[in-house]
DSSP file (Angstrom, degrees, kcal/mol; ACC not computed):
  #  RESIDUE AA STRUCTURE BP1 BP2  ACC     N-H-->O    O-->H-N    N-H-->O    O-->H-N    TCO  KAPPA ALPHA  PHI   PSI    X-CA   Y-CA   Z-CA
    1    1 A H     >        0   0    0      0, 0.0     4,-2.3     0, 0.0     5,-0.2   0.000 360.0 360.0 360.0 -42.8    6.1   -6.4  -32.1
    2    2 A E  H  >  +     0   0    0      1,-0.2     4,-2.6     2,-0.2     5,-0.2   0.892 360.0  51.6 -64.3 -39.2    4.7   -3.0  -31.2
    3    3 A R  H  > S+     0   0    0      2,-0.2     4,-2.4     1,-0.2    -1,-0.2   0.911 110.2  49.4 -64.1 -41.2    4.9   -3.7  -27.5
    4    4 A H  H  > S+     0   0    0      2,-0.2     4,-2.1     1,-0.2    -2,-0.2   0.918 112.0  48.1 -62.8 -44.0    8.6   -4.8  -27.8
    5    5 A E  H  X S+     0   0    0     -4,-2.3     4,-2.2     2,-0.2    -2,-0.2   0.901 111.3  50.2 -64.7 -41.2    9.4   -1.6  -29.8
    6    6 A F  H  X S+     0   0    0     -4,-2.6     4,-2.7     2,-0.2     5,-0.2   0.912 109.0  51.8 -64.3 -42.0    7.6    0.6  -27.2
    7    7 A A  H  X S+     0   0    0     -4,-2.4     4,-2.6     1,-0.2    -1,-0.2   0.901 109.5  51.1 -59.3 -40.7    9.5   -1.1  -24.4
    8    8 A H  H  X S+     0   0    0     -4,-2.1     4,-2.2     2,-0.2    -2,-0.2   0.915 110.9  47.9 -62.3 -43.9   12.7   -0.3  -26.3
    9    9 A Q  H  X S+     0   0    0     -4,-2.2     4,-2.0     2,-0.2    -2,-0.2   0.915 113.5  46.4 -65.2 -43.8   11.7    3.3  -26.7
   10   10 A V  H  X S+     0   0    0     -4,-2.7     4,-2.4     2,-0.2    -2,-0.2   0.929 112.7  50.2 -64.6 -44.5   10.8    3.7  -23.0
   11   11 A A  H  X S+     0   0    0     -4,-2.6     4,-2.8    -5,-0.2    -2,-0.2   0.889 108.8  52.6 -61.0 -39.6   14.0    2.0  -21.9
   12   12 A H  H  X S+     0   0    0     -4,-2.2     4,-2.2     2,-0.2    -1,-0.2   0.915 110.0  48.2 -62.0 -43.2   16.1    4.3  -24.1
   13   13 A A  H  X S+     0   0    0     -4,-2.0     4,-2.1     2,-0.2    -2,-0.2   0.896 112.5  48.8 -65.1 -40.1   14.4    7.4  -22.6
   14   14 A V  H  X S+     0   0    0     -4,-2.4     4,-2.5     2,-0.2    -2,-0.2   0.935 111.0  49.7 -64.6 -46.0   15.0    6.0  -19.1
   15   15 A K  H  X S+     0   0    0     -4,-2.8     4,-2.5     1,-0.2    -2,-0.2   0.895 110.8  50.1 -60.7 -40.1   18.7    5.3  -19.9
   16   16 A A  H  X S+     0   0    0     -4,-2.2     4,-1.8     2,-0.2    -1,-0.2   0.906 111.1  48.7 -64.9 -41.3   19.2    8.7  -21.3
   17   17 A A  H  <>S+     0   0    0     -4,-2.1     5,-2.9     2,-0.2     6,-0.7   0.882 111.7  49.5 -66.9 -38.2   17.6   10.3  -18.2
   18   18 A V  H ><5S+     0   0    0     -4,-2.5     3,-1.5     4,-0.2    -2,-0.2   0.931 110.4  50.3 -64.0 -45.6   19.8    8.2  -15.9
   19   19 A S  H 3<5S+     0   0    0     -4,-2.5    -2,-0.2     1,-0.3    -1,-0.2   0.841 110.0  50.8 -61.3 -33.6   22.9    9.2  -17.9
   20   20 A A  T 3<5S-     0   0    0     -4,-1.8    -1,-0.3    -5,-0.2    -2,-0.2   0.449 116.3-115.2 -84.7  -0.2   21.9   12.9  -17.6
   21   21 A G  T < 5S+     0   0    0     -3,-1.5    -3,-0.2    -4,-0.3    -2,-0.1   0.715  81.3 123.4  76.1  20.1   21.5   12.5  -13.8
   22   22 A Q      < +     0   0    0     -5,-2.9     2,-0.5    -6,-0.2    -4,-0.2   0.588  62.0  59.4 -90.1 -11.4   17.8   13.2  -14.0
   23   23 A I        +     0   0    0     -6,-0.7     3,-0.1     1,-0.2    -1,-0.1  -0.973  46.5 169.9-124.2 122.5   16.7   10.0  -12.3
   24   24 A G  S    S-     0   0    0     -2,-0.5     2,-0.3     1,-0.4    -1,-0.2   0.877  77.6  -8.1 -89.8 -51.7   17.7    9.1   -8.8
   25   25 A S        -     0   0    0     25,-0.0    -1,-0.4     2,-0.0     2,-0.4  -0.969  66.4-149.8-144.0 160.2   15.4    6.1   -8.3
   26   26 A L  E     -a   50   0A   0     23,-3.1    25,-2.2    -2,-0.3    26,-1.1  -0.994   7.1-161.4-138.9 132.0   12.5    4.7  -10.4
   27   27 A V  E     -a   52   0A   0     -2,-0.4     2,-0.5    23,-0.2    26,-0.2  -0.971  21.0-153.0-110.9 125.8    9.4    2.9   -9.5
   28   28 A V  E     -a   53   0A   0     24,-2.4    26,-2.9    -2,-0.5     2,-0.5  -0.876  14.3-176.9-108.2 126.5    7.9    1.1  -12.5
   29   29 A F  E     +a   54   0A   0     -2,-0.5     2,-0.3    24,-0.2    29,-0.1  -0.989  25.7 135.1-117.7 121.9    4.2    0.3  -12.9
   30   30 A A        -     0   0    0     24,-2.0    26,-0.4    -2,-0.5    27,-0.2  -0.970  51.1-104.7-162.1 151.3    3.2   -1.7  -16.0
   31   31 A S     >  -     0   0    0     -2,-0.3     4,-2.1    24,-0.2     3,-0.4  -0.407  56.8 -69.8 -75.4 156.2    1.0   -4.6  -16.9
   32   32 A N  T  4 S+     0   0    0      1,-0.3    -1,-0.1     2,-0.2    25,-0.0  -0.671 114.5  21.6 -81.1 143.0    2.5   -8.0  -17.7
   33   33 A P  T  > S+     0   0    0      0, 0.0     4,-2.0     0, 0.0    -1,-0.3  -0.984 121.3  59.2 -91.9   3.8    4.1   -9.0  -20.0
   34   34 A F  H  > S+     0   0    0     -3,-0.4     4,-3.1     1,-0.2    -2,-0.2   0.883  99.8  59.7 -60.5 -37.8    5.1   -5.4  -20.8
   35   35 A L  H  X S+     0   0    0     -4,-2.1     4,-2.7     1,-0.2     5,-0.2   0.932 107.4  45.5 -56.1 -47.0    6.7   -5.0  -17.4
   36   36 A G  H  > S+     0   0    0     -3,-0.2     4,-2.0     1,-0.2    -1,-0.2   0.886 112.7  50.4 -63.9 -39.5    9.1   -7.9  -18.1
   37   37 A Q  H  X S+     0   0    0     -4,-2.0     4,-1.1     2,-0.2    -2,-0.2   0.923 112.5  47.0 -64.8 -43.1    9.9   -6.6  -21.6
   38   38 A L  H >X S+     0   0    0     -4,-3.1     4,-1.0     1,-0.2     3,-0.9   0.950 113.2  46.7 -64.5 -49.4   10.6   -3.1  -20.2
   39   39 A L  H 3< S+     0   0    0     -4,-2.7     3,-0.4     1,-0.3    -1,-0.2   0.851 109.9  55.9 -62.1 -32.8   12.8   -4.3  -17.4
   40   40 A G  H 3< S+     0   0    0     -4,-2.0    -1,-0.3    -5,-0.2    -2,-0.2   0.749 104.1  54.1 -69.4 -23.7   14.6   -6.6  -19.8
   41   41 A Q  H << S+     0   0    0     -4,-1.1    -1,-0.2    -3,-0.9    -2,-0.2   0.693  85.2  99.9 -83.4 -20.1   15.5   -3.7  -22.1
   42   42 A L     <  +     0   0    0     -4,-1.0     2,-0.3    -3,-0.4   -30,-0.1  -0.473  52.4 173.9 -71.4 136.6   17.1   -1.6  -19.3
   43   43 A E    >   +     0   0    0     -2,-0.2     3,-1.6   -32,-0.2     2,-0.1  -0.833  39.2   7.4-135.1 171.1   20.9   -1.8  -19.4
   44   44 A D  T 3  S-     0   0    0     -2,-0.3     4,-0.3     1,-0.3    -2,-0.0  -0.308 126.9 -10.3  59.7-125.4   23.9   -0.4  -17.7
   45   45 A A  T >> S+     0   0    0      1,-0.2     4,-0.7     2,-0.1     3,-0.6   0.672 117.0  83.5 -81.2 -17.4   23.1    1.8  -14.7
   46   46 A A  H X> S+     0   0    0     -3,-1.6     3,-1.5     1,-0.2     4,-0.6   0.893  86.0  52.5 -59.6 -45.7   19.3    2.0  -15.3
   47   47 A P  H >4 S+     0   0    0      0, 0.0     3,-0.8     0, 0.0    -1,-0.2   0.830 103.2  60.0 -61.9 -28.2   18.3   -1.3  -13.6
   48   48 A K  H <4 S+     0   0    0     -3,-0.6    -2,-0.2    -4,-0.3    -3,-0.1   0.740 101.4  55.3 -68.1 -21.8   20.2   -0.2  -10.4
   49   49 A R  H << S+     0   0    0     -3,-1.5   -23,-3.1    -4,-0.7     2,-0.9   0.604  80.7 100.6 -86.6 -13.5   17.9    2.8  -10.3
   50   50 A V  E <<  +a   26   0A   0     -3,-0.8   -23,-0.2    -4,-0.6     3,-0.1  -0.637  44.8 175.8 -76.8 107.9   14.7    0.7  -10.3
   51   51 A S  E     -     0   0A   0    -25,-2.2     2,-0.3    -2,-0.9   -24,-0.2   0.732  66.1  -4.9 -86.3 -23.1   13.7    0.6   -6.6
   52   52 A A  E     -a   27   0A   0    -26,-1.1   -24,-2.4    -3,-0.1     2,-0.3  -0.977  56.4-157.1-162.9 155.6   10.5   -1.3   -7.2
   53   53 A S  E     -a   28   0A   0     -2,-0.3   -24,-0.2   -26,-0.2   -26,-0.0  -0.998   8.1-167.3-139.1 142.6    8.3   -2.7  -10.0
   54   54 A H  E     -a   29   0A   0    -26,-2.9     2,-2.1    -2,-0.3   -24,-2.0  -0.993  23.4-134.6-133.3 126.4    4.6   -3.5   -9.9
   55   55 A P        +     0   0    0      0, 0.0     2,-0.4     0, 0.0   -23,-0.2  -0.491  60.5 130.5 -80.5  74.7    2.6   -5.5  -12.5
   56   56 A L        -     0   0    0     -2,-2.1     2,-0.8   -26,-0.4    -2,-0.1  -0.974  53.9-143.6-129.8 140.7   -0.3   -3.1  -12.6
   57   57 A D        +     0   0    0     -2,-0.4     3,-0.2   -27,-0.2   -27,-0.1  -0.906  29.6 162.1-101.0 106.8   -2.2   -1.4  -15.5
   58   58 A L    >   +     0   0    0     -2,-0.8     3,-1.5     1,-0.1    -1,-0.1   0.217  40.5 108.1-106.9  11.7   -3.1    2.0  -14.2
   59   59 A T  T 3  S+     0   0    0      1,-0.3    -1,-0.1     7,-0.0     7,-0.0   0.716  71.7  60.4 -67.0 -21.3   -3.8    3.6  -17.6
   60   60 A G  T 3  S+     0   0    0     -3,-0.2     2,-0.3     2,-0.1    -1,-0.3   0.506  84.8  99.8 -84.8  -3.2   -7.5    3.7  -17.1
   61   61 A L  S <  S-     0   0    0     -3,-1.5     2,-0.1     1,-0.1    -3,-0.0  -0.626  74.2-123.3 -88.2 140.7   -7.3    6.0  -14.0
   62   62 A A     >  -     0   0    0     -2,-0.3     4,-2.8     1,-0.1     3,-0.3  -0.429  36.8-102.9 -70.2 155.9   -7.9    9.7  -14.2
   63   63 A L  H  > S+     0   0    0      1,-0.2     4,-2.6     2,-0.2     5,-0.2   0.879 121.0  48.8 -54.0 -46.4   -4.9   11.8  -12.9
   64   64 A P  H  > S+     0   0    0      0, 0.0     4,-2.2     0, 0.0    -1,-0.2   0.909 114.1  47.0 -61.9 -38.9   -6.5   12.6   -9.5
   65   65 A D  H  > S+     0   0    0     -3,-0.3     4,-2.5     2,-0.2    -2,-0.2   0.887 111.7  51.2 -67.4 -39.0   -7.4    8.9   -9.0
   66   66 A L  H  X S+     0   0    0     -4,-2.8     4,-2.8     2,-0.2     5,-0.3   0.935 110.0  49.0 -62.6 -46.8   -4.0    7.8  -10.0
   67   67 A A  H  X S+     0   0    0     -4,-2.6     4,-2.1    -5,-0.2    -2,-0.2   0.917 112.2  48.7 -61.0 -44.0   -2.3   10.2   -7.6
   68   68 A R  H  X S+     0   0    0     -4,-2.2     4,-3.1    -5,-0.2     5,-0.3   0.925 113.2  47.0 -62.1 -44.4   -4.6    9.0   -4.7
   69   69 A R  H  X>S+     0   0    0     -4,-2.5     4,-2.8     2,-0.2     5,-0.6   0.925 111.8  49.2 -65.9 -44.4   -3.9    5.4   -5.5
   70   70 A L  H  X5S+     0   0    0     -4,-2.8     6,-2.1     1,-0.2     4,-1.3   0.891 116.9  43.3 -61.9 -38.3   -0.1    5.8   -5.7
   71   71 A H  H  X5S+     0   0    0     -4,-2.1     4,-1.2     5,-0.3    -2,-0.2   0.940 118.6  42.3 -71.9 -47.1   -0.1    7.8   -2.5
   72   72 A A  H  <5S+     0   0    0     -4,-3.1    -2,-0.2    -5,-0.2    -3,-0.2   0.910 126.6  28.9 -68.4 -44.3   -2.5    5.4   -0.6
   73   73 A E  H  <5S+     0   0    0     -4,-2.8    -3,-0.2    -5,-0.3    -1,-0.2   0.779 136.4  20.9 -90.9 -28.2   -1.1    2.1   -1.7
   74   74 A F  H  <<S-     0   0    0     -4,-1.3    -3,-0.2    -5,-0.6    -2,-0.2   0.453  92.1-121.5-124.7  -3.4    2.6    2.9   -2.4
   75   75 A G     <        0   0    0     -4,-1.2    -4,-0.3    -5,-0.3    -3,-0.1   0.764 360.0 360.0  68.2  24.5    3.4    6.0   -0.4
   76   76 A L              0   0    0     -6,-2.1    -5,-0.3    -7,-0.1    -6,-0.1   0.430 360.0 360.0 -98.3 360.0    4.4    7.8   -3.6
């Protein structure tokens, strides 16, 4: 239940940012099954902004390691 509620909250924030013109495109990284729940919560214009999604849990990485991995593996 908590994971579903969190997906709803994140999706709401993404939709608000899309509506405000703050998001051009979005790459989503999340572990399964949360990734599916989050993508399922996106509605309207938000799914069109998702340029890629990756079923990865990156929460254990320190910020410098995260930045290196996103750059090396995904060109972000």
